[in-house]
N, C-alpha and C positions, 0 to 999 in steps of 0.2 A: 204119773207121779213126778216125772222130770220137770214139767211146766210148774206144778204145785211147788216143788222144792226150789226152783229158781225164783219164783215170786216171793217165797218165804225169805230166801237169802237176800234178795233186793230190799225187802222191807225190814226184816229183823236183824240181819247180820250187819247191815250198813247203818243201822241206828237212825232211821228215818223218823223224825218227830211227827207225831200226829198224821200217820199215813192215811187215815180215813178222810182227811181234808182235801186230798188230791184226787184228780181224775188221772188214773194211770193209763197212758197210751201204750199199747203193745205194738212195738215197731216190727213191721214185716217188710223187709227189703232183701233183695237178692244179694246185696253186699254182705249180709250177715250169714252165718253158717246155718244151713237148713238141711234136712234130710231130702232125698229125692221122693220120699214117701209122703204125699200130701196128707194122708189120714194121720200119720204120726205127727206131722206138723200141727195139724189141727188139734190133735190130742194135747200137745204141749201148750198151745194157746188156751184150750179149755181148762187145763190144769191151773195155768196162771190166773185165769178168770175166776176160777172156783175159789182159789186161795184169797185173792183180793176182795172178792165179794164176801167171803166168810169173815173178814175183819171189818166189813162195812164200807169198803172203798168202792169208788166208781171206776169203771173200765171202759176204754175206747180202743179202736183200731186205727193204726196209722199205716198207710201204704198207698201205692198206686193200684188201679184196677188190674193192670197187667201183672205187676209183681204178686199181688194177691192171688190171682189166677194160677201163676206158676208155682207158688209156694203152698197154698191152702186149697184153692179151687172152691167149688160150691159148698155151702154150709147148709145143712138141713135145719128145719125149724125146731128140731129137738135139741140142737146145740145151744149151750149157753153163750155162744158168740153171736147168735142169730139177731138179737135186737140191739147190739151195741152201736153206739154212735161211730161214725167214720170221719177221719181226718185224711182227706185226699191230697196227696202230693202230686207233683208232676207238671203243674202249670208253668208257663214261661213268662207270663205277664199278669198284671193285676186283673185285667179283663178276663183272661183265661181262668184265673182262680175264681172270679165272680161266676163265671159260666159253670164251673165245676160244682157249684152249689146245687145245680139242677141235675147233676150226674147220679147215676145209680150208687147207692151205698155199697160198701164191701160185702155186707150180708143183706139179703133181701128184706129182712125185717128191721133194718136199722135206718138211720137218718144221717145224711152228710151235715155235720155241724161246723167243720173247719176245712178250709182248703189252703194249699201252700203254693207259692210261686217263687222263683228265683230271679233275682235282678242284681247285676253286677257282682255275681259270686256270692251273694247273701240270700238266706231263706227268709221269706216274709209269709205271714199267715193272714187269712181273711176269714172272718166269722160269718157263717151262713145263718145264724140265728139272731 
């Protein structure tokens, strides 16, 4: 319920115009506040995904493999997170970002569609599709 309510707040209380036209990336980073309970964290993300899909929006997952493992862990095929696209952060160069396109997605049923690298203190993204 917490994740569902947070997604509702982000869409409806903030007055987002045409929220279904966006791909909503769920940000999973250790710098954010998360429970030490991976199942609770997964439930939060599943609630967010459920709400966003209920309004017809698309959803993706943003993280590094390491942070995802620390916060969420393995995701079963029965989860609504299972086939979501992955945006993998953590590369330090453009070549590293390109190579990450071939990395495992955050959930086994998903696909890496974007990667990110940092250069001179700025984030840059690379499309894998």
